[in-house]
C-alpha positions as CSV (number, residue, x, y, z in Angstrom):
1,X,6.6,-15.2,11.3
2,X,7.0,-11.5,10.4
3,X,3.9,-9.3,9.4
4,X,3.4,-6.0,7.6
5,X,-0.1,-5.5,8.8
6,X,-1.4,-2.3,10.4
7,X,-4.7,-1.5,11.8
8,X,-6.5,1.9,11.6
9,X,-3.7,3.5,9.9
10,X,-3.2,5.6,6.9
11,X,0.1,5.3,5.1
12,X,0.5,8.7,3.4
13,X,1.8,9.6,0.1
14,X,5.7,9.9,0.3
15,X,6.9,13.5,0.6
16,X,8.9,13.3,-2.5
17,X,6.1,11.7,-4.7
18,X,6.5,13.3,-8.1
19,X,2.6,13.5,-8.9
20,X,0.0,15.6,-7.3
21,X,-3.0,13.2,-8.1
22,X,-3.5,9.5,-7.8
23,X,-2.2,8.2,-11.1
24,X,-2.5,4.5,-12.2
25,X,0.6,2.8,-12.9
26,X,1.4,2.9,-16.6
27,X,3.6,-0.1,-17.0
28,X,1.6,-3.5,-16.9
29,X,3.1,-6.2,-14.8
30,X,5.0,-4.2,-12.4
31,X,4.6,-4.5,-8.6
32,X,2.9,-1.2,-8.7
33,X,0.4,-2.4,-11.4
34,X,-0.2,-5.7,-9.6
35,X,-0.9,-3.9,-6.2
36,X,-3.1,-1.4,-7.9
37,X,-5.3,-3.9,-9.7
38,X,-5.9,-5.9,-6.6
39,X,-6.8,-2.9,-4.4
40,X,-8.8,-1.1,-7.0
41,X,-10.9,-4.2,-7.7
42,X,-11.4,-5.3,-4.1
43,X,-10.9,-2.4,-1.5
44,X,-10.8,-3.6,2.1
45,X,-10.8,-7.2,1.3
46,X,-7.0,-8.0,1.8
47,X,-4.6,-7.3,4.7
48,X,-1.2,-6.0,3.7
49,X,0.4,-9.5,4.3
50,X,-2.2,-11.1,1.9
51,X,-1.6,-8.4,-0.7
52,X,2.2,-8.8,-0.7
53,X,1.9,-12.5,-0.8
54,X,-0.6,-12.4,-3.8
55,X,1.7,-10.1,-5.8
56,X,4.8,-12.4,-4.9
57,X,2.8,-15.4,-6.0
58,X,1.6,-13.8,-9.2
59,X,5.2,-12.6,-10.0
60,X,7.1,-15.8,-9.1
61,X,4.6,-18.6,-8.7
62,X,3.2,-20.3,-5.7
63,X,4.9,-19.5,-2.5
64,X,3.7,-20.3,1.2
65,X,3.1,-17.5,3.6
66,X,5.3,-19.3,6.1
67,X,8.2,-19.3,3.7
68,X,7.6,-15.7,2.4
69,X,7.3,-14.2,5.9
70,X,9.9,-16.2,7.6
71,X,12.2,-13.2,6.8
72,X,10.9,-9.6,7.3
73,X,9.4,-8.0,4.3
74,X,9.0,-4.2,3.5
75,X,5.6,-3.0,4.6
76,X,3.5,-0.9,2.1
77,X,5.2,2.3,3.3
78,X,7.7,1.2,0.7
79,X,5.0,0.6,-2.1
80,X,5.5,2.3,-5.4
81,X,1.8,3.3,-5.1
82,X,2.8,5.7,-2.1
83,X,6.2,6.5,-3.4
84,X,5.3,7.3,-7.1
85,X,1.8,7.0,-8.0
86,X,0.0,9.4,-5.5
87,X,-2.0,7.0,-3.4
88,X,-2.2,6.7,0.3
89,X,-3.2,3.1,1.7
90,X,-5.7,3.1,4.5
91,X,-5.7,0.0,6.7
92,X,-9.2,-0.2,8.6
93,X,-9.8,-1.5,12.0
94,X,-9.7,-5.2,10.7
95,X,-6.4,-4.5,9.0
96,X,-7.8,-4.7,5.4
97,X,-6.3,-2.2,2.8
98,X,-7.8,0.3,0.3
99,X,-6.3,2.7,-2.1
100,X,-7.0,6.4,-1.2
101,X,-6.0,8.9,-4.1
102,X,-4.2,11.9,-2.5
103,X,-6.6,14.5,-4.1
104,X,-9.8,12.9,-2.8
105,X,-12.1,14.0,-0.1
106,X,-11.5,10.5,1.5
107,X,-7.8,11.2,1.9
108,X,-8.4,14.5,3.4
109,X,-11.0,13.1,5.9
110,X,-8.5,10.4,6.9
111,X,-5.7,12.9,7.3
112,X,-7.9,15.1,9.6
113,X,-9.1,12.2,11.7
114,X,-7.2,12.2,15.0
115,X,-8.2,8.5,15.5
116,X,-6.4,7.3,12.5
117,X,-2.6,6.7,12.9
118,X,-0.5,8.3,10.1
119,X,2.7,6.8,8.8
120,X,4.4,8.5,6.1
121,X,5.3,6.6,2.8
122,X,9.1,6.1,2.4
123,X,11.0,8.5,0.3
124,X,12.3,7.4,-3.2
125,X,15.8,9.2,-2.4
126,X,17.8,10.3,0.3
127,X,17.4,14.0,-0.3
């Protein structure tokens, strides 16, 4: 079974992100909106795998972890939250995820912390 989980890692805002501050998704029901709502309401309670599975089940109905992760899934480096909305995603030592707005002191502290692995969010385009 494949996994998208990280530990002690900050997925940084994509280099080509169009915003300069964390911006909640405007369009209800999108993947970004669903991920945002789950992470906003319950930081550090879900792993990346749990978050992706919850969003998939919300969008398409019940699906098992075994069937969903039988093939590789894109990790949160491809999340619209890091690509378009201006949020980093911090995975703590237990692998649980929280939103971190790019303009926040918490984001700056995580970037400066040599003990936290940094992984850049994926670019939206090829340029």
